[in-house]
C-alpha positions, 0 to 999 in steps of 0.5 A: 499500499502506498502512503503519503509518507512513500509516495515522499520518498519515492518523489524524492529519490525520484528526483535525486536519480534525474539529478544524478543522470543530469550531472553525472554522478552517481549515489549510494545503492538505494536499498542499502540506504533504505533497506525496506524498498520493496520492488513495487516502491523501485517501480514507484520511482521508475514511475516518478522518473517516467513523470518528470522525463514527461513534464520536462517535453519527452515522449514515450516510446515503449519498453525494455525487459531485463535481465532475460538470459542467464548470461546477463542475471551472474553477471548482475547477480539478479534473478529475474527480469524488470523493466523500463522505460524508453523516450524520443530523445533515448534511441539513436541511429545505426552507426552513431557516434557516441560523447563518452562525456554523456555517461558515468559509467557505461556498458553495452549489449546486443538484442532485439528490439520489437515494434508494435503494430498492435495494442497487446494486454492481459496476464494470458499474451504468448509469445504467438501473441507477440509475433502476430502482432508486431510490425517489424524486428530490428538489430539493437545495441542497448547502453546501459549505464547506471546512477548507482555507485560502481554498479552495486546493485541490487534489483530495487537499486535497478529498477528504480534506475530504469532497469539501468537504461541509458540509450538503444541504438537501432538497425533498421528493421524487417518483418518477423515471418518465416524468421526463426527468432530463436534460431537466430545467431548473434555475434557481438563485436565490443571492447576487443571481444567477440561473444555469440549467442542464439535466440534461446538465450531470452528465455526462450524466444525473444517474442517469449521476453516481450510476452512476458515484459506485457503480463508484468505490465497487466500487473500494473494496469498497462500494456504496449501500444502499437507503435511502441518499440520495445528492448527485449534483452540482451543474448549475452553479457553486457561488456564495459563502454570505454572511449574510442571503441566500436561495437557491433552485433550482427544477427544473419537474415536480421542485418546488423546494427553498431555503434563507436564511441569517440574519445569525448574532444569532440562536443558535436557527438550524440 
């Protein structure tokens, strides 16, 4: 149950995290400073941040679901999916050169994004329902960043911090018909390393990941809407995104997507 006292704390922590984003600084984990915070509290904080973003002129563009693969759960010590929102200012095109001064301690991961062609909601949504409602699937790179010091995050911390989402780099979309997304292979080249993974890494099928998101959203009385973009979760472990890095994720029949990170001296980058 949300009380006025809880609401005041949610708003205060939301403003703190919003200010950290603007000022590129971190704070101690919320879960350490407020050990009684629940996951429900964390989502309430996230919704307050979303409201601040919209009040500042942002346009909501969709959702991300995270921690859907074993690789990411092990990396961050989490054991269940979480979700956050996407706004228009968080979406950038394939081939972008990013300004490292925009971030605190960024990481990058490869995944697919779904562009919804129809509204979808409900507690019984399946992967098949998602595929039937999808207009296109896009190769994507998600850049993660954390306002929590040293990435010392628990579930409450990352959920409150919009699931640690900074932005998404989007490739060219293709209709999903006739493509077995579970069998697709991703080759992820970043930071001098190469990882390979298949669509089965994401809850068995990327569309099942989106269905999982819709089922979670249903518990908040929400769903996904036609036109929404949904990041469906990383296929392999995230990699530190360092100045001068070049990153590419290739998905076979689905194409590829790439980004580069500048050295920090140029101010004209995204």
